[in-house]
TORVOBA-131398 format. One line per field, with one value per residue (C-alpha): residue in three letters; x, y, z. Coordinates in nm, 4 decimals. Layout:
N
residuo (Ala,...)
x (X,...)
y (Y,...)
z (Z,...)
//
This chain:
669
residuo (Unk,Unk,Unk,Unk,Unk,Unk,Unk,Unk,Unk,Unk,Unk,Unk,Unk,Unk,Unk,Unk,Unk,Unk,Unk,Unk,Unk,Unk,Unk,Unk,Unk,Unk,Unk,Unk,Unk,Unk,Unk,Unk,Unk,Unk,Unk,Unk,Unk,Unk,Unk,Unk,Unk,Unk,Unk,Unk,Unk,Unk,Unk,Unk,Unk,Unk,Unk,Unk,Unk,Unk,Unk,Unk,Unk,Unk,Unk,Unk,Unk,Unk,Unk,Unk,Unk,Unk,Unk,Unk,Unk,Unk,Unk,Unk,Unk,Unk,Unk,Unk,Unk,Unk,Unk,Unk,Unk,Unk,Unk,Unk,Unk,Unk,Unk,Unk,Unk,Unk,Unk,Unk,Unk,Unk,Unk,Unk,Unk,Unk,Unk,Unk,Unk,Unk,Unk,Unk,Unk,Unk,Unk,Unk,Unk,Unk,Unk,Unk,Unk,Unk,Unk,Unk,Unk,Unk,Unk,Unk,Unk,Unk,Unk,Unk,Unk,Unk,Unk,Unk,Unk,Unk,Unk,Unk,Unk,Unk,Unk,Unk,Unk,Unk,Unk,Unk,Unk,Unk,Unk,Unk,Unk,Unk,Unk,Unk,Unk,Unk,Unk,Unk,Unk,Unk,Unk,Unk,Unk,Unk,Unk,Unk,Unk,Unk,Unk,Unk,Unk,Unk,Unk,Unk,Unk,Unk,Unk,Unk,Unk,Unk,Unk,Unk,Unk,Unk,Unk,Unk,Unk,Unk,Unk,Unk,Unk,Unk,Unk,Unk,Unk,Unk,Unk,Unk,Unk,Unk,Unk,Unk,Unk,Unk,Unk,Unk,Unk,Unk,Unk,Unk,Unk,Unk,Unk,Unk,Unk,Unk,Unk,Unk,Unk,Unk,Unk,Unk,Unk,Unk,Unk,Unk,Unk,Unk,Unk,Unk,Unk,Unk,Unk,Unk,Unk,Unk,Unk,Unk,Unk,Unk,Unk,Unk,Unk,Unk,Unk,Unk,Unk,Unk,Unk,Unk,Unk,Unk,Unk,Unk,Unk,Unk,Unk,Unk,Unk,Unk,Unk,Unk,Unk,Unk,Unk,Unk,Unk,Unk,Unk,Unk,Unk,Unk,Unk,Unk,Unk,Unk,Unk,Unk,Unk,Unk,Unk,Unk,Unk,Unk,Unk,Unk,Unk,Unk,Unk,Unk,Unk,Unk,Unk,Unk,Unk,Unk,Unk,Unk,Unk,Unk,Unk,Unk,Unk,Unk,Unk,Unk,Unk,Unk,Unk,Unk,Unk,Unk,Unk,Unk,Unk,Unk,Unk,Unk,Unk,Unk,Unk,Unk,Unk,Unk,Unk,Unk,Unk,Unk,Unk,Unk,Unk,Unk,Unk,Unk,Unk,Unk,Unk,Unk,Unk,Unk,Unk,Unk,Unk,Unk,Unk,Unk,Unk,Unk,Unk,Unk,Unk,Unk,Unk,Unk,Unk,Unk,Unk,Unk,Unk,Unk,Unk,Unk,Unk,Unk,Unk,Unk,Unk,Unk,Unk,Unk,Unk,Unk,Unk,Unk,Unk,Unk,Unk,Unk,Unk,Unk,Unk,Unk,Unk,Unk,Unk,Unk,Unk,Unk,Unk,Unk,Unk,Unk,Unk,Unk,Unk,Unk,Unk,Unk,Unk,Unk,Unk,Unk,Unk,Unk,Unk,Unk,Unk,Unk,Unk,Unk,Unk,Unk,Unk,Unk,Unk,Unk,Unk,Unk,Unk,Unk,Unk,Unk,Unk,Unk,Unk,Unk,Unk,Unk,Unk,Unk,Unk,Unk,Unk,Unk,Unk,Unk,Unk,Unk,Unk,Unk,Unk,Unk,Unk,Unk,Unk,Unk,Unk,Unk,Unk,Unk,Unk,Unk,Unk,Unk,Unk,Unk,Unk,Unk,Unk,Unk,Unk,Unk,Unk,Unk,Unk,Unk,Unk,Unk,Unk,Unk,Unk,Unk,Unk,Unk,Unk,Unk,Unk,Unk,Unk,Unk,Unk,Unk,Unk,Unk,Unk,Unk,Unk,Unk,Unk,Unk,Unk,Unk,Unk,Unk,Unk,Unk,Unk,Unk,Unk,Unk,Unk,Unk,Unk,Unk,Unk,Unk,Unk,Unk,Unk,Unk,Unk,Unk,Unk,Unk,Unk,Unk,Unk,Unk,Unk,Unk,Unk,Unk,Unk,Unk,Unk,Unk,Unk,Unk,Unk,Unk,Unk,Unk,Unk,Unk,Unk,Unk,Unk,Unk,Unk,Unk,Unk,Unk,Unk,Unk,Unk,Unk,Unk,Unk,Unk,Unk,Unk,Unk,Unk,Unk,Unk,Unk,Unk,Unk,Unk,Unk,Unk,Unk,Unk,Unk,Unk,Unk,Unk,Unk,Unk,Unk,Unk,Unk,Unk,Unk,Unk,Unk,Unk,Unk,Unk,Unk,Unk,Unk,Unk,Unk,Unk,Unk,Unk,Unk,Unk,Unk,Unk,Unk,Unk,Unk,Unk,Unk,Unk,Unk,Unk,Unk,Unk,Unk,Unk,Unk,Unk,Unk,Unk,Unk,Unk,Unk,Unk,Unk,Unk,Unk,Unk,Unk,Unk,Unk,Unk,Unk,Unk,Unk,Unk,Unk,Unk,Unk,Unk,Unk,Unk,Unk,Unk,Unk,Unk,Unk,Unk,Unk,Unk,Unk,Unk,Unk,Unk,Unk,Unk,Unk,Unk,Unk,Unk,Unk,Unk,Unk,Unk,Unk,Unk,Unk,Unk,Unk,Unk,Unk,Unk,Unk,Unk,Unk,Unk,Unk,Unk,Unk,Unk,Unk,Unk,Unk,Unk,Unk,Unk,Unk,Unk)
x (12.6583,12.7078,12.4362,12.4375,12.2051,12.2129,12.0250,11.9629,11.7453,11.5647,11.4884,11.6447,11.7612,11.8960,12.1246,12.2876,12.5592,12.8061,13.1585,13.2048,13.4807,13.7178,13.6358,13.4282,13.0884,12.7964,12.4244,12.3787,12.0188,11.8732,11.5286,11.3786,11.2742,10.9093,10.8318,11.0244,10.8649,10.9405,10.9872,11.3594,11.3208,11.4579,11.4850,11.3834,11.3164,11.2701,10.9900,10.9737,10.6459,10.6320,10.4149,10.0470,10.0557,10.2594,10.5144,10.8388,11.0809,11.4340,11.7213,11.9221,11.7832,11.8925,11.9139,11.9348,12.1525,12.5215,12.4396,12.2861,12.4219,12.3315,12.2631,12.0371,11.6625,11.5140,11.5277,11.8104,12.1055,12.1356,12.2713,11.9408,11.7211,11.4448,11.6381,11.4284,11.1109,10.9627,10.6096,10.4747,10.1674,9.8434,9.9546,10.2645,10.0721,9.8023,10.0382,10.2822,10.0469,9.7017,9.4633,9.5386,9.2934,9.3004,9.1220,8.8079,8.9542,9.2491,9.0559,8.9854,9.2119,9.5192,9.4897,9.8118,9.8706,9.7995,9.7666,9.5617,9.6806,9.8973,9.8555,10.1803,10.1783,9.9546,9.6543,9.4212,9.1586,9.3818,9.3284,9.0132,8.8003,8.6124,8.6294,8.3592,8.0752,8.3147,8.4302,8.0759,7.9522,8.2535,8.2082,7.8358,7.8808,7.7383,7.7734,8.1199,7.9852,7.8266,8.1423,8.3513,8.1025,8.1115,8.4602,8.6251,8.8716,9.1060,9.2015,8.8503,8.8277,8.8249,9.1312,9.4326,9.2856,9.3529,9.7228,9.7088,9.5921,9.9550,10.1722,10.0578,10.2457,10.3131,10.5881,10.7207,10.8255,10.5912,10.3154,10.0687,10.0614,9.7178,9.4378,9.2087,8.8544,8.7776,8.4605,8.6556,8.8589,9.2266,9.1649,8.8183,8.9026,8.7589,8.8723,8.6131,8.4973,8.6099,8.9484,8.8561,8.5667,8.8391,9.1404,9.2330,9.5806,9.7683,10.0875,10.3260,10.2215,10.3899,10.6990,10.8266,11.1195,10.9352,10.8190,11.0871,11.0973,11.1773,11.0680,11.0266,10.6468,10.5902,10.5616,10.2074,10.2866,10.5763,10.3828,10.1024,10.3521,10.4522,10.3416,10.2540,9.9977,9.8743,9.8342,9.6498,9.3853,9.4726,9.4721,9.8281,9.7785,9.9817,9.8527,9.9552,10.3049,10.2668,10.1026,10.0547,10.0608,10.3880,10.6938,10.9534,11.3296,11.6394,11.6268,11.2724,11.1563,11.3464,11.1899,10.8422,10.8597,11.0179,10.7303,10.4810,10.6579,10.6745,10.3012,10.2571,10.5949,10.7118,10.6625,10.8234,11.1090,11.1840,11.1846,11.4253,11.6612,11.6684,11.7412,12.0288,11.8554,11.8099,12.0201,11.8679,11.8276,11.6147,11.5839,11.3488,11.3152,11.6911,11.7000,11.3491,11.2679,11.6133,11.6895,11.7665,11.8537,11.5492,11.5577,11.4007,11.5365,11.8957,12.0002,11.7379,11.7599,11.4321,11.2891,11.1760,10.8202,10.8382,10.8739,11.1158,11.2361,11.5998,11.7783,11.8493,12.2076,12.4430,12.5090,12.1615,12.3031,12.5428,12.5388,12.3236,12.3231,11.9948,11.8107,11.7172,11.4331,11.4651,11.2500,11.4790,11.4476,11.0862,10.8346,10.6305,10.3774,10.0386,9.9217,9.7223,9.4677,9.6352,9.3887,9.1154,9.2268,8.9058,8.7175,8.4182,8.2147,8.1593,8.2594,8.6045,8.6844,8.7443,9.0056,9.1690,9.2095,9.3358,9.5972,9.7348,9.7833,9.8131,10.1896,10.2397,10.3034,10.0762,9.9716,9.9454,9.6669,9.5376,9.4277,9.1792,9.0605,8.9975,8.8198,8.5897,8.5224,8.4345,8.2034,8.0385,7.9942,7.9726,8.1199,8.0299,8.3594,8.6071,8.9015,8.8260,8.8418,9.1564,9.3252,9.2399,9.3513,9.6784,9.7416,9.6938,9.9214,10.1869,10.1687,10.2479,9.8895,9.8284,9.5787,9.3598,9.3906,9.2424,8.8748,8.9037,9.0320,8.7393,8.5065,8.6580,8.5812,8.2212,8.1922,8.3768,8.3973,8.6020,8.8669,9.2015,9.3767,9.1858,9.2551,9.6231,9.6643,9.4597,9.6907,9.9947,9.8538,9.8020,10.1595,10.2885,10.1131,10.2667,9.9202,10.0492,9.7722,9.5136,9.7313,9.7562,9.3782,9.3215,9.5792,9.4234,9.0922,9.2589,9.4209,9.0798,9.0058,9.3491,9.5368,9.7865,9.9043,10.2658,10.2665,9.9966,10.1992,10.4964,10.2749,10.1435,10.4997,10.5788,10.2696,10.3497,10.7078,10.5725,10.3915,10.6868,10.5298,10.8641,10.8032,10.4711,10.6346,10.9072,10.6408,10.4576,10.7760,10.8542,10.5041,10.5534,10.8781,10.7097,10.4422,10.6973,11.0462,11.1899,11.0561,11.3823,11.2019,11.0530,11.3874,11.5526,11.2920,11.2986,11.6797,11.7109,11.4558,11.6132,11.9446,11.7776,11.6183,11.9609,11.9757,12.2647,12.2868,11.9219,11.9426,12.2493,12.0903,11.7779,11.9779,12.1848,11.8600,11.7425,12.0588,12.0366,11.6737,11.7660,12.1434,12.1172,11.8780,12.0707,11.8906,11.9859,12.3516,12.3443,12.1854,12.4213,12.7171,12.6026,12.5632,12.9053,13.0760,12.9219,13.0210,13.3868,13.3947,13.4888,13.6404,13.3151,13.1144,13.3031,13.2199,12.8492,12.8468,13.0140,12.7578,12.4710,12.6144,12.6762,12.3173,12.1481,12.2849,12.2559,12.1820,12.2237,12.1780,12.4557,12.6933,12.6175,12.6656,12.9788,13.1160,13.0439,13.2244,13.5234,13.5360,13.5546,13.8484,14.0150,14.0033,13.8936,13.9669,13.7549,13.4770,13.4851,13.4451,13.1296,12.9783,13.0654,12.8843,12.5753,12.5960,12.6238,12.2889,12.1262,12.3020,12.0370,12.1113,12.1921,12.3021,12.5567,12.6985,12.7320,12.8983,13.1424,13.2148,13.3050,13.5402,13.7111,13.7503,13.9035,14.1520,14.2403,14.0692,13.8870,13.8013,13.6267,13.4560,13.3215,13.1749,12.9998,12.8544,12.7260,12.5583,12.3942,12.2577,12.1380,11.9365,11.8095,11.8493,11.8038,12.0327,12.1960,12.4778,12.5837,12.5644,12.7924,13.0326,13.0486,13.1085,13.3825,13.5519,13.5429,13.6913,13.9728,14.0387,14.0851,13.7575,13.5970,13.3731,13.2120,13.1798,12.9821,12.6327,12.6477,12.7579,12.4887,12.2256,12.3668,12.3550,11.9750,11.9599,11.7141,11.9952,12.1820,12.5185,12.5078,12.3912,12.6613,12.9396,12.8271,12.8151,13.1628,13.3021,13.1240,13.2694,13.6184,13.5685,13.4445,13.7575,13.9775,13.7869)
y (8.8558,8.4835,8.2180,7.8598,7.5596,7.3287,7.0451,6.9809,6.7057,6.6463,7.0159,7.2298,7.5899,7.8702,8.1293,8.4498,8.6722,8.9477,9.0440,9.3603,9.6204,9.3944,9.0828,8.9207,8.7707,9.0084,9.0281,8.6532,8.5350,8.1890,8.0786,7.7353,7.5942,7.4957,7.4155,7.3325,7.4791,7.3147,6.9608,7.0022,6.9539,7.3061,7.4539,7.4433,7.7427,7.7424,7.8973,8.0036,8.0282,8.3465,8.4572,8.4820,8.2369,8.4378,8.2718,8.4273,8.3119,8.2615,8.4077,8.0934,7.8440,7.5210,7.4781,7.1542,7.2898,7.1802,6.8809,7.0910,7.3962,7.6691,8.0251,8.3136,8.2901,8.5214,8.8820,8.8146,8.8378,9.2095,9.4136,9.5846,9.2746,9.2490,9.0124,8.7264,8.9325,8.8626,8.7476,8.4406,8.6014,8.4338,8.4658,8.2591,7.9964,7.9712,7.8173,7.6314,7.4326,7.2970,7.5556,7.6580,7.7572,8.1323,8.3395,8.5184,8.8472,8.8054,8.7184,9.0669,9.2464,9.4037,9.1751,9.0460,8.6842,8.4645,8.0869,7.8991,7.5711,7.4787,7.1552,6.9801,6.9671,6.9902,6.7583,6.6107,6.8777,7.1566,7.0138,6.8049,7.0114,6.8725,6.4937,6.4504,6.3476,6.1396,5.9389,5.9056,5.7557,5.5281,5.3944,5.3467,5.1317,5.3803,5.3390,5.4125,5.6900,5.8651,5.8311,5.9806,6.2619,6.3599,6.5047,6.7487,6.6038,6.8720,6.6446,6.6745,7.0504,7.2923,7.4809,7.4750,7.6961,7.4467,7.4564,7.8313,7.9040,7.8500,7.8295,8.1499,8.4530,8.7232,8.8705,8.8598,9.2254,9.4938,9.5593,9.3977,9.0588,8.9689,9.0856,8.8531,8.9850,9.1673,8.9707,8.6446,8.4943,8.4255,8.0499,8.0360,7.9183,7.5771,7.3727,7.3744,7.7338,8.0066,8.1295,8.4890,8.4690,8.4449,8.6348,8.8690,8.8610,9.1619,9.2216,9.4955,9.6823,9.5312,9.6908,9.8277,9.5870,9.3216,9.0931,8.8249,8.7924,8.4420,8.3967,8.1030,8.0858,8.1725,7.8272,7.8837,8.2456,8.1324,7.8403,8.0719,8.2788,7.9737,7.9288,7.5682,7.7017,7.9905,7.7892,7.5003,7.7311,7.6230,7.2501,7.2327,7.2171,7.1457,6.7884,6.7331,6.6832,6.6458,6.3811,6.5633,6.2291,6.1085,6.3303,6.2028,6.2535,6.1993,5.9894,5.8743,6.2344,6.3193,6.0221,6.1100,6.4790,6.4030,6.1651,6.4389,6.6764,6.4117,6.3513,6.6786,6.7339,6.3880,6.4408,6.7841,6.6618,6.3712,6.6017,6.8473,6.5696,6.4162,6.7593,6.8089,7.1014,6.9401,6.7085,6.3649,6.4475,6.2474,6.5409,6.8062,6.9860,7.0334,7.2716,7.4083,7.4385,7.4681,7.5013,7.8577,8.0434,8.2378,8.6155,8.6421,8.3392,8.3450,8.0147,7.8128,7.6649,7.5625,7.4519,7.7429,7.6649,7.9110,7.6688,7.8375,7.7512,7.8101,7.7908,8.1425,8.2635,8.2964,8.0993,8.0342,7.8951,8.1821,8.3117,8.6176,8.8831,8.9261,9.2170,9.5038,9.7282,10.0891,10.3924,10.4761,10.1310,10.0455,9.9954,10.3063,10.2480,10.1051,9.7763,9.5505,9.2760,8.9397,8.6683,8.6921,8.9189,9.1154,9.1553,8.9329,9.1993,9.5682,9.6494,9.5006,9.8501,9.9130,9.6372,9.7530,10.1001,9.9567,9.7585,10.0882,10.2405,9.9705,9.9375,10.2823,10.1535,10.4035,10.6660,10.9485,10.7884,10.5464,10.7926,10.9674,10.6386,10.4900,10.8036,10.7884,10.4159,10.4697,10.7545,10.5297,10.2100,10.3457,10.0302,9.9494,9.7975,10.0298,9.8766,10.0577,10.3953,10.2909,10.2121,10.5555,10.7301,10.5341,10.6261,10.9948,10.9703,10.7846,11.0564,11.3196,11.4445,11.3789,11.6617,11.5164,11.1692,11.2710,11.2952,10.9686,10.7886,10.9402,10.8033,10.4577,10.4840,10.5769,10.2461,10.0523,10.2506,9.9843,9.9472,9.9491,9.9675,10.2845,10.4449,10.3545,10.5031,10.8108,10.8725,10.8258,11.0888,11.3379,11.2759,11.3362,11.6732,11.7360,11.7283,11.5224,11.5960,11.4650,11.1630,11.0881,11.0954,10.8691,10.6134,10.6121,10.5258,10.2424,10.1084,10.0636,9.8211,9.6539,9.7154,9.4383,9.5753,9.6827,9.8935,10.1185,10.1821,10.2741,10.5126,10.6599,10.7254,10.9083,11.1279,11.2065,11.2935,11.5384,11.7334,11.7208,11.4680,11.2930,11.0825,10.9588,10.8905,10.6798,10.4874,10.4123,10.2924,10.0698,9.9213,9.8476,9.6610,9.4637,9.3468,9.2740,9.2143,9.2109,9.5525,9.7368,10.0610,10.0837,10.0315,10.2790,10.5493,10.5022,10.5044,10.8207,10.9948,10.8757,11.0220,11.3443,11.3652,11.3386,10.9689,10.8415,10.5067,10.4121,10.5439,10.3355,10.0222,10.0657,10.1300,9.8159,9.6196,9.7599,9.6366,9.2963,9.2652,9.3648,9.3783,9.5541,9.8289,10.1329,10.4045,10.2331,10.2102,10.5785,10.6848,10.4689,10.6062,10.9585,10.8805,10.7142,10.9988,11.2614,11.0691,11.0384,10.6858,10.7579,10.4181,10.2293,10.5250,10.4976,10.1250,10.2063,10.4814,10.2523,9.9822,10.2259,10.3237,9.9606,9.8647,10.1686,10.3238,10.7003,10.7445,11.1214,11.1338,10.8810,11.0639,11.3892,11.2519,11.0655,11.3894,11.5724,11.3021,11.3077,11.6850,11.6602,11.4227,11.6785,11.4295,11.7060,11.5401,11.2361,11.4600,11.6490,11.3203,11.2412,11.5823,11.5513,11.2166,11.3976,11.6507,11.3726,11.2465,11.5832,11.8583,12.1051,12.0626,12.4085,12.2532,12.0317,12.3225,12.5253,12.2312,12.1842,12.5563,12.5264,12.2352,12.4109,12.7275,12.5271,12.3801,12.7291,12.6832,13.0154,13.0461,12.7094,12.7879,13.1179,12.9336,12.6785,12.9471,13.1411,12.8273,12.7596,13.1156,13.0863,12.7787,12.9273,13.3060,13.3683,13.0870,13.2684,13.0160,13.0355,13.4152,13.4097,13.1657,13.3740,13.6951,13.5298,13.3793,13.7104,13.8822,13.6283,13.6716,14.0470,14.1666,14.3270,14.5550,14.2583,14.0782,14.3513,14.2996,13.9236,13.9685,14.2283,13.9869,13.7086,13.9388,13.9391,13.5582,13.3935,13.1536,13.3107,13.1521,13.2710,13.6175,13.6573,13.5402,13.7778,14.0694,13.9836,13.9844,14.3105,14.4716,14.3650,14.5083,14.8372,14.8685,14.8116,15.0714)
z (11.1556,11.2101,11.2121,11.3359,11.3684,11.6703,11.8373,12.2065,12.3444,12.0172,11.9683,11.6977,11.7293,11.5135,11.6686,11.5502,11.6918,11.6107,11.7079,11.9076,11.8829,12.0791,11.8741,12.1491,12.0690,12.1332,12.0618,12.0627,12.0335,11.9862,11.8730,11.8612,11.5242,11.5590,11.1944,10.8771,10.5660,10.2315,10.1055,10.0466,9.6712,9.6340,9.9810,10.3427,10.5600,10.9349,11.1379,11.4996,11.6874,11.8887,12.1741,12.0913,11.7999,11.5512,11.3229,11.1994,10.9325,11.0604,10.8557,10.7760,10.5208,10.3529,9.9744,9.7761,9.4938,9.4895,9.7033,9.9790,10.1596,10.4089,10.2955,10.3818,10.3271,10.0611,10.1772,10.4224,10.1795,10.2533,10.5420,10.6238,10.6457,10.9044,11.1305,11.2714,11.2629,10.9214,10.9885,10.8122,10.6594,10.5613,10.1984,10.2797,10.4720,10.2044,9.9507,10.1724,10.3925,10.4580,10.5926,10.9519,11.2201,11.2842,11.5501,11.4285,11.5531,11.3130,10.9975,10.8560,10.6059,10.7736,11.0754,11.2276,11.1141,11.4156,11.4074,11.6665,11.5128,11.2153,11.0166,10.9332,10.5552,10.2495,10.2590,9.9969,10.0449,9.9092,9.5598,9.5960,9.8310,10.1264,10.1466,10.4099,10.1764,9.9633,10.2644,10.4002,10.0737,10.0410,10.3930,10.3328,10.0247,9.7757,9.4015,9.2619,9.0372,9.3337,9.5416,9.2594,9.1960,9.5641,9.5433,9.3046,9.0527,8.9145,8.6251,8.4876,8.5302,8.2374,8.3577,8.5892,8.8586,9.1367,9.0436,8.9855,9.3401,9.4480,9.1369,8.9672,9.0949,8.8414,9.0600,9.4140,9.3911,9.5234,9.2685,9.3986,9.2247,9.3621,9.5892,9.7827,9.7663,10.0883,10.1569,10.1413,10.4223,10.3610,10.3627,10.2105,9.8581,9.7712,9.4699,9.1962,9.2442,9.0064,9.1262,9.0457,9.2919,9.5563,9.4216,9.1362,8.9795,8.8416,8.6434,8.5331,8.2221,7.9127,7.7656,8.0965,8.1343,8.3342,8.0522,8.1033,8.4825,8.6048,8.9626,9.1935,9.2034,8.8387,8.6776,8.5515,8.4612,8.2414,8.0898,7.9855,7.7811,7.5773,7.2176,7.3040,7.5494,7.3362,7.0127,7.1767,7.3211,7.6728,7.6012,7.7354,8.1104,8.4207,8.4312,8.0677,8.2053,8.5823,8.7955,9.1270,9.3105,9.1593,9.1204,8.8745,8.8876,8.6764,8.3609,8.4301,8.4347,8.1133,7.9296,8.0502,7.9584,7.6213,7.5543,7.6311,7.3891,7.1160,7.1467,6.9614,6.7941,6.6849,6.3107,6.3076,6.5286,6.2946,5.9920,6.1544,6.2652,5.9159,5.7696,6.0116,6.1764,6.5177,6.7292,6.7946,7.1645,7.4057,7.6444,7.5067,7.8394,7.8821,7.5848,7.5530,7.9260,8.0791,8.4463,8.5509,8.8656,8.9808,9.0014,9.3451,9.5371,9.4271,9.5830,9.3925,9.0419,8.8788,8.5462,8.3337,8.2227,7.9338,7.6395,7.3973,7.0500,7.1478,7.4782,7.6126,7.5776,7.8711,8.1862,8.3244,8.6479,8.7200,9.0756,9.1375,9.4053,9.5818,9.4305,9.6536,9.5562,9.6649,9.6024,9.3118,9.1497,9.2389,8.9600,8.9000,8.6257,8.5403,8.6899,8.4575,8.5146,8.4551,8.5585,8.4699,8.1892,8.2173,8.5441,8.6052,8.7826,8.7169,9.0751,9.0106,8.8923,9.2637,9.2843,8.9624,9.1119,9.4418,9.2493,9.1173,9.4634,9.7304,9.6865,9.5302,9.1770,9.0073,9.2620,9.0114,8.8076,9.0673,9.3360,9.1087,8.9656,9.3106,9.4311,9.1258,9.1749,9.5429,9.4453,9.1867,9.3889,9.7455,9.9027,10.2620,10.3708,10.5380,10.3550,10.0285,10.2051,10.3922,10.0621,9.9240,10.2426,10.2487,9.8866,9.9638,10.2679,10.0662,9.8019,10.0660,10.0791,10.4487,10.4958,10.2184,10.3708,10.7092,10.6043,10.4101,10.7207,10.9087,10.6403,10.6861,11.0580,10.9853,10.8015,11.0725,11.3987,11.5782,11.3068,11.4847,11.1477,11.0556,11.3936,11.3723,11.0257,11.1173,11.4131,11.1862,10.9550,11.2399,11.3560,11.0023,11.0164,11.3629,11.5182,11.8084,12.0581,11.8112,11.7415,12.1135,12.1555,11.8551,11.9690,12.3166,12.1498,11.9568,12.2736,12.4324,12.1491,12.1365,12.4631,12.3916,12.0564,12.1007,11.7843,11.9312,12.2466,12.0268,11.8334,12.1591,12.2730,11.9503,11.9870,12.3511,12.2618,12.0053,12.2764,12.5178,12.7564,12.7863,13.0973,12.9584,12.6211,12.7842,12.9779,12.6517,12.4825,12.7797,12.7670,12.3969,12.4688,12.7492,12.5068,12.2322,12.3759,12.0228,11.9215,11.8609,11.7755,12.1259,12.3022,12.0659,12.1204,12.4973,12.5027,12.2965,12.5163,12.8430,12.7298,12.6189,12.9657,13.1298,13.2259,13.0147,13.1968,13.1369,12.7824,12.7049,12.8518,12.6379,12.3197,12.3775,12.4190,12.0851,11.9145,12.0804,11.9661,11.6097,11.5549,11.2193,11.3357,11.2167,11.4216,11.7494,11.6425,11.5494,11.8778,12.0821,11.8865,11.9654,12.3360,12.3567,12.1710,12.3947,12.7098,12.6056,12.4593,12.1009,11.9986,12.0552,11.9253,11.5970,11.5840,11.6286,11.3655,11.1138,11.1937,11.1357,10.7971,10.7040,10.7780,10.6243,10.3107,10.2760,10.6487,10.6751,11.0534,11.1129,10.8766,11.0612,11.4122,11.3077,11.1617,11.4884,11.6855,11.4496,11.4757,11.8556,11.8115,11.5786,11.2900,11.0574,10.7232,10.8177,10.9502,10.6210,10.4298,10.6288,10.5571,10.1893,10.1935,10.3239,10.0425,9.7869,9.9190,9.9905,9.7945,9.9105,10.2811,10.4189,10.7509,10.5772,10.3761,10.6975,10.8749,10.5868,10.5966,10.9660,10.8986,10.6098,10.8173,11.0997,10.8522,10.7269,10.3875,10.4074,10.0401,10.0393,10.3708,10.2361,9.9365,10.1593,10.3871,10.0877,9.9529,10.2901,10.2969,9.9370,10.0348,10.3651,10.3494,10.7226,10.8410,11.1338,11.2004,10.8359,10.8473,11.1517,10.9855,10.6677,10.8619,11.0678,10.7596,10.5724,10.8789,10.8950,10.5236,10.5755,10.4210,10.7270,10.5232,10.3518,10.6874,10.8635,10.7111,10.7772,11.1359,11.1949,11.0654,11.2841,11.5880,11.5575,11.5864,11.8260,11.9224,12.2181,12.1364,11.7744,11.8772,12.1434,11.9115,11.6368,11.8804,12.0056,11.6504,11.5703,11.8804,11.7748,11.4257,11.5682,11.7845,11.4802,11.2807)
//
């Protein structure tokens, strides 16, 4: 994929495109840049305002390192990124801007982030609180002491909580790092109040390999690990070194920070220098708080606020590949309170349990703990029950989740989120008629929500209402023209219904909406292969596998297409790739057996068929394949029981072929 920035008539745009099988540009899209997020000290990222007041982060960003250069925004340095669809959430906006105006209907937990208006930059009130009374007194000629007392001054506070509201993030990886209290609005924090009355912070359990993470928003987190912080009982604060109204650079900054260090360490520093144990440096920070490349935003270099005795070994500025968390590499362990270290309220036991399960870090222990906490405190808000139900669903316990979703709805009957997740759960259990009814109920509350129409289409497809399913998918794509899933589902179903032209058109729209959406490439590849256009089909299959690692469906369909083209060795490689991912796939073993048999490798084919039957004892196609291979190898007696079993198959083609082979064997005998 290629990205470009451009300007026309004073407006700025970001575009992206690909090259098709013939090298020509395809899938070109362009979006206007409505906001620039970031001062440029480290980076700038670009936002596009979508229909209905949503904001999305665009994939290409600018970084100040190396004199300034273009590179992908965090999360986009990977083939399977979300394209230009990553929503700017309330969490993002909270720290990067003054408080926006949001619709009342979008203020509850799980609401889609919608912005009625967006201020252009951080203002005074983010650190000082409301200035209305302060300005009123100043304009009225009040006493200086009264004017000063009328506004919050973080410099006189007992802690760094005003700084911590944005600069304390224990991790940007799924954990969760923090939870805003459910009774609080996303933008309701006011400087001067206890931070934990608004938000609770969590961290990985110690000793699990996450103790030395260095991430972009972890300045306070790293500082609080420092001996200088720990041994001064918190007297070392952000404002000890930083004047929030005056940012220093270069030599001036080095002199200032060295002076701050020497205020405590001058005597010890002089003694070490005179003893030859320390260089007479005038840059304390350069060694003890060196600049490092962050783990999570790999194009940014920042000062490490962990004050260390010795500079860490290695090249701290070395290039890094963007990390990609998968199910295999995700953290699975206990989640601990970080700030405050102990909860302020007894009922915070609920939030502690939610922290274990909300991002699946500790489902095993967390589900029981949350269930017990709910039983103990009987909370009124539906969100607590939704969290428990989600945890059960995520743990593969969908049947147990159903009554908990119903309980959430008893607490909040008009919760679209609860209805949506309840319908998901019914679909997971293949209870599609129930899912359809529940989604219909949700659509009465939120008829313009594209995701619900997509969900309705899936439920209708499950009960074979294909025309109605296609109509639902099309309505979803009308409401959200960039919803690749809706185009893909409609396209696959149109083709299945016999309209290849409409199916192909919808699948191409899916790819244009999200060029790296692997399922659409796979489905289009399948359609093209089955309609005699193998060269482009191969291009689409390869794209699907490039964008989604371990995509079994794409490997399988690609193998089928290669087999039709009599490229048996390449088809075999695709099936072997499936077995490397899913060694227990009976279908893949049977498919590999067919390929080996076609290549004359009967011994290998017989082994694959036997393995397929071992995994699924009544697998009629494998029984047929094994009987046929044994017949070809000259062992008719061994073939007979397998062919007889295959002749009882419910599949007419398998049954007829088995009967034909049996008839031939009987003639020979």
